[in-house]
N, C-alpha and C positions, 0 to 999 in steps of 0.2 A: 226354763224360768219357772221359779218357785210359785205357789199360790200367793203367798204375802207379797212377792214382787208385782205379780200381776195386778193384785188389789191396789197396791201403793201407785202403780202406773195409771190404773182406771181413775183413782182419787185425784191424782195430779192433773190428769187431763180434764176432769170435770171443773176443778178449781181454776185452770187456764181459760176454759170456755166460759166460766161465770163472769169472768173479767173481761171478756170481749166486748167490744163495742158493736158486734153484729148480733142482732137480737135473735135471729136463727139459730145461731151457736149456742147463745145463752139459753133458749127455749129446749134445744136438744139436751144440753147439760141438765137442766132442771128435770127433765124427764127421766135422766139417768140416776139421780140423786136417791130415790126411793131404793133402787136396786144395788147400786154401787157405791153409794156414798157412805161416810162414816162421820165420827164427830169432828174431823178436820174439815168438813165441808161447811160447818155452821157459821164459822166467822166470816168466809166468802159470801154465804147466803145473805148474812145480815148485812154487810157491806152493800151488796146488791140492792137489798130492801131500802136501805138508806138513801139510795139514788133516785127514789121515787120513780120506778120503772113503769113501763106501759102496763095497762090493765092485764093483759094476757100474762105477763111475766109475774105481776103482783099476784095473780091468782095461784100460779103454779109454785111460786115462793111461799106463800102461806099454806098451801096442801103440803108441802114438804116439812115446813117448819112447825106445822100444828100436829103433825104425825110422828113426831121423834119418840121412840119407844126405848132406846138404849139408854140407860141410867148415866152412861159416860158422856151423854150430852149435856149434863147439868154444868159440868165445870165450864165448857166454853161459852154456855150461855150466861153464867155468872159473870165470868171474866168480861164478856162483852157489855155487861150492865155497867162495868167499872170503866169501860173505854169512853174516854170523853168524845172521840171522833163518832161515836154511835148514841150519844146522849139524847139526840132528838127521837130516837126510835125506842126508848127504854120501855114504853108502854108496850109496844109491840114485842119486845123480847120477852117481857112478863108474860104476855098472852100466850107466847110460845111454850112457857113452861107449864101452864095450867091446862092449856088445850091438849097437850101431849101426855097429861097425866104424870108428868116426872116429879119425883120426890126431891123438894129442895129444902127439907126439913133442917138439914145441916147448916143451912144459910138464913135461918129464921131472923137472928138479930140483924143481919145486913139487909135482909128484905125490908124489916120493920123501919131501920134507918132510912132505907130509900124512900118509903112511903111518907117519912115525916119531911125529907128533904125535897122531894119532887112534887110534881103539880098533881092535880086532882085525879087524872086518868092514871097515873103512876100508882097513886094510892088505892083506886079501885081494883086496879090488877092484882095489887099485893094481898088485897083483902080476900080477892076470889082464890088466890093460890093457898093463903092460909086456911081459909074456909074449907077447902077441898083435901087438905092434908091431914093425915092422921099420925099418932105415935111420936109426938114431939117429947123430948126430954124436958123435966122440969126447970133446969136452970136456965137453957135459953128462953123459955116461955116467961119466967120470972124476969129475967133480964130485959126482954122485950117489952112487958107491961110497965117496967119501970122506965123505960125509954119513951113509951107512950105518955106515961103520966108526966114527965117532964116537958114534952112537946105540948100537952094540954094545958098546963100550967102557963105556958107562955102565950095563951091566946092565940094559937096557930090558926091560920086562914081556913085549913080544912078542919077544923076542930070536930065537927059533927061526925065526919067520916072516919078520922082517927079515933074517936071514941067508940064507934063502931067496931073497927079492927081491935080495939083495946077488949072489948066486950068478948070478941070471937076468941081472942087469946086466953082470956079469963075462963071461958067455957072450957076450951082445951085443957087449961091447968087442972080444972076441977073435975074432968072427966075420969 
């Protein structure tokens, strides 16, 4: 058996155990994630988080989701933000991005639109992500500022917070 097939088997087993109704299996799987997990376990982890698990499971989930260092984890996190079944945990997904220090700069305009369309906590998390990232290309920054201007012209309920995000974007553009 090749190393790749062993890895796939381990990941498949983790995913299977994360979906278990047996909390002991779920906890064992969560303890394996840092060593044997890869980007394929992110969506199952988020689906588990969305079930409002016990405090012990929640703690292990957050530990795993807040320590994602692999840049390939950005794509499944962004896809999860688009998944309506996970819409109730969007703020938590955004927290995973900034807590892990992942670079989501390629998704700037999507994140800005999410802050406009989402609730207060989503906007706070997007602001934190943007504030902690560097090296944005000028075009997405300019487009994001225009999106904010449009939202602010419409007397948005989170206008003050969106204004703060706009200021951060402007500062990054002028850097």
